[in-house]
C-alpha positions in Angstrom: 14.8 -9.0 60.1 11.5 -7.4 59.0 13.1 -6.1 55.9 14.3 -9.5 54.9 10.8 -11.0 55.5 9.3 -8.3 53.3 11.8 -9.0 50.5 11.2 -12.7 50.8 7.4 -12.3 50.6 7.8 -10.1 47.5 10.0 -12.7 45.9 7.5 -15.5 46.5 4.7 -13.4 45.1 6.7 -12.7 42.0 7.5 -16.3 41.6 3.9 -17.3 42.0 2.8 -14.9 39.3 5.4 -16.3 36.9 4.3 -19.8 37.6 0.6 -19.1 37.0 -0.8 -20.7 33.8 -1.0 -18.5 30.8 -4.8 -18.2 31.1 -4.5 -16.7 34.6 -2.5 -13.7 33.4 -4.2 -10.8 31.7 -3.1 -10.5 28.0 -2.1 -7.1 26.9 -2.9 -7.1 23.1 -1.3 -4.2 21.4 -3.4 -1.8 19.2 -1.3 -0.2 16.4 -1.1 3.6 17.0 -2.4 5.4 13.9 -0.6 8.6 14.7 2.6 7.0 13.6 1.4 6.6 10.0 1.9 9.4 7.5 -1.2 10.3 5.3 0.0 12.7 2.6 -1.0 10.8 -0.5 2.6 10.2 -1.2 3.9 7.2 -3.1 3.0 5.3 -6.2 -0.6 4.0 -6.5 -0.9 0.5 -8.0 -4.0 -1.1 -9.6 -4.3 -3.2 -6.5 -4.4 -0.1 -4.3 -7.2 1.4 -6.3 -9.1 -1.9 -6.3 -8.7 -2.1 -2.5 -10.2 1.4 -2.0 -13.1 0.5 -4.2 -13.7 -2.8 -2.4 -13.8 -1.1 1.0 -16.4 1.3 -0.3 -18.5 -1.6 -1.8 -18.4 -3.3 1.6 -20.1 -0.4 3.2 -22.7 -0.1 0.5 -24.3 -3.4 1.4 -23.3 -4.0 5.0 -24.9 -0.7 6.2 -28.3 -1.5 4.7 -28.0 -5.1 5.9 -27.4 -3.9 9.5 -30.4 -1.6 9.2 -32.5 -4.5 7.9 -31.5 -6.5 11.0 -33.4 -4.0 13.2 -36.7 -4.9 11.5 -36.3 -8.5 10.4 -34.5 -10.2 13.3 -36.2 -11.4 16.5 -32.9 -11.7 18.3 -31.7 -8.8 20.5 -28.2 -10.0 20.0 -28.4 -10.0 16.2 -30.0 -6.5 16.3 -27.1 -5.2 18.4 -24.5 -6.8 16.1 -26.2 -5.3 13.0 -26.4 -1.9 14.6 -22.7 -1.9 15.6 -21.5 -3.1 12.2 -23.7 -0.6 10.3 -22.5 2.3 12.5 -18.9 1.3 12.2 -19.1 0.9 8.4 -20.5 4.4 8.2 -17.3 5.6 9.9 -15.1 3.5 7.7 -17.0 4.7 4.6 -16.1 8.3 5.5 -12.4 7.4 5.8 -12.6 5.6 2.5 -14.2 8.6 0.7 -11.6 10.9 2.2 -8.8 8.7 0.9 -10.4 8.4 -2.5 -10.8 12.1 -2.9 -7.2 12.7 -2.0 -6.0 10.0 -4.4 -8.5 10.9 -7.2 -10.1 7.4 -7.1 -13.6 7.1 -8.5 -15.9 5.2 -6.1 -19.1 3.3 -6.9 -22.4 4.3 -5.3 -24.2 1.0 -5.5 -23.3 -2.5 -4.3 -22.2 -5.0 -6.9 -24.3 -7.9 -8.3 -23.3 -10.4 -5.6 -23.8 -8.0 -2.8 -27.2 -7.0 -4.1 -28.1 -10.7 -4.3 -27.3 -11.1 -0.6 -29.4 -8.1 0.3 -32.3 -9.7 -1.7 -31.9 -12.9 0.3 -32.2 -11.0 3.5 -35.2 -9.0 2.3 -37.1 -12.2 1.6 -36.4 -13.8 5.0 -37.6 -13.2 8.6 -36.6 -14.2 12.1 -34.1 -17.0 12.5 -33.9 -17.5 8.7 -32.8 -13.9 8.4 -30.3 -14.3 11.3 -28.6 -17.2 9.6 -28.3 -15.5 6.2 -27.2 -12.2 7.7 -24.4 -13.8 9.8 -23.2 -16.2 7.2 -23.0 -13.8 4.3 -21.3 -11.1 6.3 -18.8 -13.5 8.0 -17.9 -15.0 4.6 -17.4 -11.6 3.0 -15.2 -10.4 5.9 -13.1 -13.6 5.6 -12.5 -12.9 1.9 -11.4 -9.2 2.2 -9.3 -9.9 5.3 -6.2 -11.4 3.4 -6.6 -8.7 0.7 -6.2 -6.0 3.4 -3.1 -7.7 4.7 -1.5 -7.8 1.3 -2.2 -4.1 0.7 -1.0 -3.1 4.2 2.2 -5.1 3.7 3.0 -4.0 0.1 1.5 -0.7 -0.9 3.9 2.2 -1.7 1.3 4.9 -1.0 1.0 6.2 2.6 -2.7 7.1 2.4 -3.6 3.6 1.2 -1.3 2.2 3.9 -3.2 4.0 6.6 -6.6 3.1 5.2 -5.6 -0.5 5.0 -4.6 -0.4 8.7 -7.8 1.2 9.7 -9.9 -1.2 7.6 -8.0 -4.1 9.2 -9.2 -3.0 12.7 -12.8 -2.7 11.5 -12.8 -6.1 9.8 -11.3 -7.9 12.8 -13.9 -6.2 15.1 -16.8 -7.2 12.7 -15.6 -10.8 12.5 -15.5 -11.0 16.2 -19.0 -9.5 16.6 -20.5 -11.9 14.0 -18.9 -14.9 15.6 -20.3 -13.8 19.0 -23.7 -14.7 17.6 -22.7 -18.4 17.9 -24.5 -19.3 14.7 -21.6 -18.9 12.2 -21.4 -22.0 10.0 -17.6 -22.6 10.1 -17.9 -25.7 8.0 -19.2 -23.6 5.1 -16.2 -21.2 5.2 -13.5 -21.7 2.5 -10.9 -24.2 3.4 -7.4 -22.6 4.0 -5.1 -24.0 1.3 -2.2 -26.1 2.5 1.2 -24.4 2.7 3.2 -24.3 -0.5 6.1 -26.7 -0.8 9.6 -25.2 -0.4 11.0 -24.2 -3.8 14.6 -24.6 -2.8 16.5 -26.7 -0.3 19.9 -26.2 1.3 22.4 -29.0 0.3 22.2 -31.9 2.8 25.2 -31.9 5.2 26.6 -28.9 3.3 29.2 -28.2 6.0 30.5 -31.8 6.1 33.5 -32.6 3.9 33.4 -35.5 1.6 35.7 -38.5 2.1 38.1 -37.3 -0.6 38.1 -33.7 0.7 38.9 -34.7 4.2 41.8 -36.9 3.1 40.0 -40.2 4.1 39.3 -41.4 0.6 41.4 -43.5 -1.9 44.5 -45.4 -1.0 45.2 -43.3 2.1 42.4 -44.9 4.2 44.3 -48.0 5.4 47.3 -46.0 6.4 45.2 -43.5 8.4 43.3 -46.3 10.1 46.5 -48.0 11.1 47.9 -44.8 12.5 44.7 -44.2 14.4 44.8 -47.6 16.0 48.5 -47.2 17.0 47.7 -43.8 18.6 44.9 -45.4 20.6 47.2 -48.2 21.8 49.8 -45.7 23.0 47.2 -43.7 24.8 45.9 -46.7 26.7 49.4 -47.8 27.8 50.3 -44.3 28.9 47.1 -43.9 30.9 47.6 -47.2 32.6 51.1 -46.2 33.6 50.0 -42.9 35.1 47.4 -44.7 37.2 49.9 -47.2 38.5 52.4 -44.4 39.5 49.7 -42.4 41.3 48.3 -45.3 43.4 51.0 -45.6 46.2 50.9 -41.9 46.9 47.1 -42.0 47.3 47.4 -44.9 49.7 50.1 -43.3 51.7 48.1 -40.1 52.2 45.0 -42.1 53.3 47.2 -44.1 55.8 48.6 -40.9 57.3 45.1 -39.4 57.7 43.8 -42.3 59.7 47.0 -42.6 61.7 46.6 -39.0 62.9 
């Protein structure tokens, strides 16, 4: 008896967990294991691959000094922590990028590009809350632009070293976007609008599996004949069904009579 009670309690507990709202269950978000990726420099390197490696390097060349600048120019403890974390992580990503570039013989820049230098100049000329707004918005917009580029390289590159760097960069970028958004001052309205999905280029024929009237034998001069045959078949069916019911009725009554008589 005690064993059955224990099993019943366990069943109720399991059912209760299943019926809990999604928010009440802990989500187990997978982290892709890097040790499953090969990094031998094997595979063709496209122009897009080379451009990607250069862009990852450029990202560090301005985001590291921007994070350092946050330590002096921001009055917010939260912004300082965000800047410190992003700068430190970009230093790690920059090392991974330089290692990959060396293996693949890709020449890397040593200075930020013109746009990135302009963003750094904006930050240099600002203080306090003004700095915070510029720092968060510029970095969040930049991460939003490189995010789809990383996905395209990760999905399509033929080179195993570029593939691994793309996966690593993806993890860094998602972390940085989350950190920046935790400031609660991201201007989402200023972010580029996601384009609408492209219209389908091809459509399956409507009712492709349905035969046409001619193909099914229902077209042309055969139609009246087939309809007449169908009507005749229905009439015969009705008559036969009625006859069966009439024949069964006495037997049913007699069995019911015998039941009550007993």
